[in-house]
VEXVEX-875159 format. One record per residue (C-alpha): x, y negated, z; residue in one letter. Coordinates in Angstrom, 1 decimal, decimal comma. Layout:
// residues N
{rec {X; Y; Z}; A}
...
This chain:
// residues 229
{rec {0,2; 0,3; 0,3}; M}
{rec {0,9; -3,4; -1,0}; S}
{rec {2,3; -5,7; 2,2}; K}
{rec {0,9; -8,8; 0,6}; L}
{rec {-3,2; -9,1; 1,4}; F}
{rec {-3,5; -11,2; -2,2}; M}
{rec {-2,1; -8,1; -4,2}; H}
{rec {-3,6; -8,4; -7,7}; G}
{rec {-5,1; -11,6; -7,3}; T}
{rec {-3,7; -15,1; -8,3}; S}
{rec {-2,5; -15,9; -5,0}; L}
{rec {0,0; -13,2; -5,1}; K}
{rec {2,8; -15,3; -6,1}; G}
{rec {2,0; -18,1; -3,5}; I}
{rec {1,7; -15,4; -1,2}; E}
{rec {4,7; -14,1; -2,0}; Q}
{rec {6,8; -17,3; -2,1}; L}
{rec {5,8; -17,5; 2,0}; M}
{rec {6,8; -14,9; 3,1}; V}
{rec {9,8; -14,6; 1,2}; M}
{rec {11,8; -16,0; 3,7}; V}
{rec {12,9; -13,8; 6,6}; P}
{rec {14,5; -12,2; 3,7}; N}
{rec {16,4; -14,1; 2,0}; F}
{rec {20,5; -14,6; 1,6}; Q}
{rec {22,0; -16,4; 4,1}; P}
{rec {21,8; -20,6; 4,0}; R}
{rec {24,7; -21,4; 1,6}; R}
{rec {23,4; -19,1; -1,1}; S}
{rec {20,0; -21,1; -0,8}; G}
{rec {19,2; -25,1; -3,2}; I}
{rec {19,6; -28,4; -1,2}; V}
{rec {18,7; -31,2; -3,1}; I}
{rec {19,7; -33,8; -0,9}; N}
{rec {19,8; -37,4; -1,1}; N}
{rec {22,9; -38,0; 1,2}; Y}
{rec {25,2; -36,0; 0,7}; F}
{rec {28,6; -37,4; 1,5}; N}
{rec {31,1; -36,8; -1,9}; W}
{rec {33,3; -39,3; 0,1}; E}
{rec {35,9; -35,8; 0,3}; G}
{rec {35,9; -35,4; -3,7}; G}
{rec {34,4; -32,3; -5,7}; V}
{rec {37,0; -29,6; -3,7}; K}
{rec {34,6; -30,1; -0,1}; D}
{rec {32,1; -29,9; -1,6}; C}
{rec {29,7; -26,4; -1,2}; N}
{rec {29,2; -26,1; -4,9}; C}
{rec {26,2; -23,3; -3,8}; N}
{rec {24,2; -26,6; -3,4}; L}
{rec {22,7; -28,7; -5,6}; I}
{rec {23,8; -32,4; -4,4}; N}
{rec {22,0; -35,1; -5,2}; I}
{rec {23,6; -38,4; -4,3}; N}
{rec {23,4; -41,8; -5,4}; N}
{rec {26,8; -42,8; -5,3}; G}
{rec {28,3; -40,3; -7,8}; W}
{rec {29,6; -42,7; -9,5}; N}
{rec {32,4; -41,9; -7,2}; E}
{rec {33,5; -38,2; -8,7}; C}
{rec {34,7; -39,5; -11,9}; G}
{rec {32,4; -36,9; -13,6}; Y}
{rec {29,3; -37,3; -16,4}; I}
{rec {27,3; -39,5; -14,0}; G}
{rec {30,1; -42,1; -14,1}; S}
{rec {29,5; -42,9; -17,7}; D}
{rec {26,2; -41,9; -18,4}; L}
{rec {24,5; -45,0; -18,6}; K}
{rec {26,9; -45,9; -21,3}; I}
{rec {27,7; -42,9; -22,9}; N}
{rec {24,1; -41,9; -23,0}; V}
{rec {23,8; -42,0; -26,5}; D}
{rec {27,1; -39,0; -26,6}; R}
{rec {25,8; -37,0; -23,6}; C}
{rec {25,1; -33,0; -24,5}; R}
{rec {22,5; -31,5; -21,9}; Y}
{rec {24,4; -28,3; -21,5}; K}
{rec {27,3; -30,5; -20,3}; D}
{rec {25,2; -32,1; -17,5}; I}
{rec {23,5; -28,7; -16,4}; V}
{rec {26,8; -27,5; -16,8}; R}
{rec {27,8; -29,9; -14,2}; E}
{rec {25,3; -30,0; -12,0}; C}
{rec {24,7; -26,0; -11,9}; F}
{rec {28,1; -24,3; -13,4}; G}
{rec {29,3; -23,5; -10,3}; K}
{rec {26,0; -21,6; -8,2}; I}
{rec {27,1; -17,9; -8,2}; N}
{rec {24,2; -16,3; -8,5}; N}
{rec {24,6; -14,1; -12,2}; Y}
{rec {20,4; -14,7; -12,6}; Y}
{rec {20,6; -18,3; -12,8}; V}
{rec {22,9; -18,9; -14,9}; Q}
{rec {21,4; -17,0; -17,1}; E}
{rec {18,2; -18,7; -16,9}; R}
{rec {20,1; -21,7; -17,3}; L}
{rec {21,9; -20,4; -20,4}; K}
{rec {18,9; -19,7; -21,8}; S}
{rec {16,8; -22,7; -20,7}; L}
{rec {20,4; -24,6; -22,9}; V}
{rec {19,7; -22,8; -25,8}; S}
{rec {16,3; -23,8; -25,9}; K}
{rec {16,8; -27,5; -25,3}; F}
{rec {15,1; -29,4; -28,3}; K}
{rec {15,5; -33,0; -26,8}; G}
{rec {13,1; -33,5; -24,3}; E}
{rec {13,1; -33,3; -20,6}; I}
{rec {9,6; -33,2; -19,7}; F}
{rec {7,4; -29,8; -20,3}; L}
{rec {5,1; -30,6; -23,0}; N}
{rec {3,6; -34,1; -24,2}; H}
{rec {0,9; -33,7; -21,8}; N}
{rec {3,5; -34,6; -19,2}; H}
{rec {5,0; -37,0; -20,4}; K}
{rec {1,7; -38,6; -20,8}; E}
{rec {0,5; -38,3; -17,3}; R}
{rec {3,7; -39,4; -16,4}; F}
{rec {3,8; -42,7; -18,0}; Y}
{rec {0,3; -43,2; -18,2}; N}
{rec {0,6; -43,3; -14,0}; F}
{rec {3,1; -45,9; -14,3}; L}
{rec {1,9; -48,0; -16,8}; Q}
{rec {-1,6; -47,9; -14,9}; K}
{rec {0,5; -49,2; -12,1}; K}
{rec {2,4; -51,5; -13,6}; S}
{rec {6,4; -49,8; -12,9}; L}
{rec {8,7; -49,5; -14,8}; D}
{rec {11,4; -46,5; -14,1}; T}
{rec {13,8; -49,7; -13,3}; N}
{rec {11,6; -50,5; -11,0}; D}
{rec {11,4; -47,6; -8,0}; I}
{rec {13,5; -44,8; -7,1}; S}
{rec {15,0; -42,2; -8,3}; L}
{rec {13,4; -40,3; -5,7}; G}
{rec {10,4; -41,5; -6,5}; Y}
{rec {10,6; -40,9; -10,2}; I}
{rec {11,2; -37,3; -9,7}; T}
{rec {8,9; -36,5; -7,6}; I}
{rec {6,4; -38,4; -9,8}; L}
{rec {7,8; -36,1; -12,0}; F}
{rec {7,2; -32,6; -10,9}; L}
{rec {3,8; -33,5; -9,5}; L}
{rec {2,8; -34,5; -13,3}; T}
{rec {4,7; -31,3; -14,2}; A}
{rec {1,5; -29,6; -13,8}; D}
{rec {-2,3; -30,4; -14,7}; E}
{rec {-3,5; -29,1; -11,3}; S}
{rec {-0,9; -29,9; -8,9}; L}
{rec {-1,6; -33,8; -10,6}; W}
{rec {-4,9; -33,5; -10,1}; K}
{rec {-4,6; -32,9; -6,6}; S}
{rec {-2,1; -35,6; -5,5}; S}
{rec {-2,7; -38,6; -8,1}; E}
{rec {-5,1; -40,3; -5,5}; D}
{rec {-2,0; -40,0; -2,9}; I}
{rec {0,5; -41,3; -5,1}; V}
{rec {-1,9; -44,0; -6,0}; S}
{rec {-2,1; -45,4; -2,4}; Q}
{rec {1,9; -47,0; -3,7}; G}
{rec {3,6; -43,7; -1,6}; K}
{rec {4,5; -40,5; -1,5}; I}
{rec {2,4; -38,7; 1,2}; D}
{rec {3,3; -34,8; 0,5}; L}
{rec {1,0; -33,8; 3,4}; K}
{rec {-1,5; -35,0; 2,1}; Q}
{rec {-2,1; -33,5; -1,1}; I}
{rec {-4,6; -30,3; -1,2}; C}
{rec {-2,7; -27,2; -2,4}; L}
{rec {-6,2; -25,0; -2,1}; K}
{rec {-6,6; -25,2; -6,1}; E}
{rec {-3,6; -24,4; -7,3}; I}
{rec {-1,1; -21,9; -8,6}; D}
{rec {2,0; -20,4; -7,8}; T}
{rec {3,9; -22,5; -9,8}; E}
{rec {2,8; -25,5; -9,3}; A}
{rec {3,6; -24,3; -5,7}; Y}
{rec {6,9; -23,9; -6,5}; A}
{rec {7,1; -27,7; -8,1}; L}
{rec {5,4; -28,7; -4,3}; Y}
{rec {8,2; -27,0; -2,8}; Q}
{rec {10,7; -28,8; -4,1}; T}
{rec {8,9; -31,8; -4,1}; A}
{rec {8,7; -31,5; -0,7}; K}
{rec {12,7; -30,2; -0,3}; T}
{rec {13,9; -33,8; -2,4}; I}
{rec {11,4; -35,7; -0,1}; S}
{rec {12,6; -34,0; 3,2}; T}
{rec {16,0; -32,9; 2,2}; G}
{rec {15,2; -30,1; 4,3}; K}
{rec {15,6; -26,3; 2,4}; E}
{rec {11,9; -25,8; 0,8}; C}
{rec {12,7; -24,0; -2,4}; I}
{rec {16,0; -21,4; -2,9}; K}
{rec {18,7; -19,9; -5,0}; I}
{rec {16,7; -16,6; -4,9}; N}
{rec {13,2; -18,1; -5,9}; E}
{rec {14,3; -20,3; -8,9}; L}
{rec {16,6; -16,5; -10,0}; A}
{rec {12,8; -14,3; -10,0}; D}
{rec {11,2; -15,3; -13,4}; G}
{rec {8,2; -12,9; -11,8}; E}
{rec {8,0; -15,3; -9,3}; L}
{rec {8,8; -19,6; -11,0}; I}
{rec {8,8; -19,0; -14,8}; D}
{rec {10,7; -20,6; -17,3}; D}
{rec {8,7; -23,5; -17,7}; M}
{rec {8,4; -23,9; -14,6}; T}
{rec {12,0; -23,4; -14,1}; F}
{rec {13,1; -26,0; -16,6}; K}
{rec {10,9; -28,8; -14,2}; A}
{rec {12,8; -27,7; -11,5}; I}
{rec {16,3; -28,3; -12,6}; I}
{rec {15,3; -31,3; -14,9}; N}
{rec {13,9; -32,6; -11,9}; S}
{rec {17,4; -32,2; -10,0}; A}
{rec {19,3; -33,6; -12,9}; L}
{rec {16,6; -36,9; -12,4}; I}
{rec {17,7; -37,2; -8,9}; N}
{rec {21,4; -36,7; -9,7}; R}
{rec {21,7; -39,0; -12,7}; Y}
{rec {19,2; -41,6; -12,8}; G}
{rec {16,7; -42,3; -15,1}; A}
{rec {18,6; -42,2; -18,2}; E}
{rec {18,1; -38,1; -18,1}; I}
{rec {15,2; -39,0; -19,9}; F}
{rec {17,3; -40,6; -23,2}; L}
{rec {19,4; -37,4; -23,9}; I}
{rec {18,2; -35,6; -26,6}; T}
{rec {21,0; -33,1; -27,8}; K}
């Protein structure tokens, strides 16, 4: 008999996400999207199993330092490699290779995702230069899924993003993974991990793309939207 009460239903994946935590590998194998990671020690001191986000990335002297100036020459695969290349998980690396190979010049998942994102900004008379990277990134995640956006649009419209107010009752596994990623960015706590990203049955390819691209946005800025190759 399955250990999952929701086995065979549309809620199975969400329940799996909720009960997996005790069986995960040690914390060093998890993803932490951390807005305040200290880069002063340089790359050699970084734990490269973590996806670390930092608005002061310029100090590292890597792609991020020249992205605004040379965005027309930057390649998606190089940015992905720089950000995630040293994660020590075979299955995540294979998924990243597949993601890069399928990149067609669009950071958004599809036209609907892009439309939801920019329609909201236009409605609020906002520009990506006017709001924080954290806000842009969370908005990118919440608009990636129609059902998640329906549950969160009114809350986001209040001027700040209070993820605790979002009703998760109607969302599926993929939307829940997006929500957990947004929560990770918002709180700096470990809400989604490498083990989950490695599991293609738990997090499908489109959701994987949204999660990876959200980390790129939060790390390198809105210029990521201009990457076309």
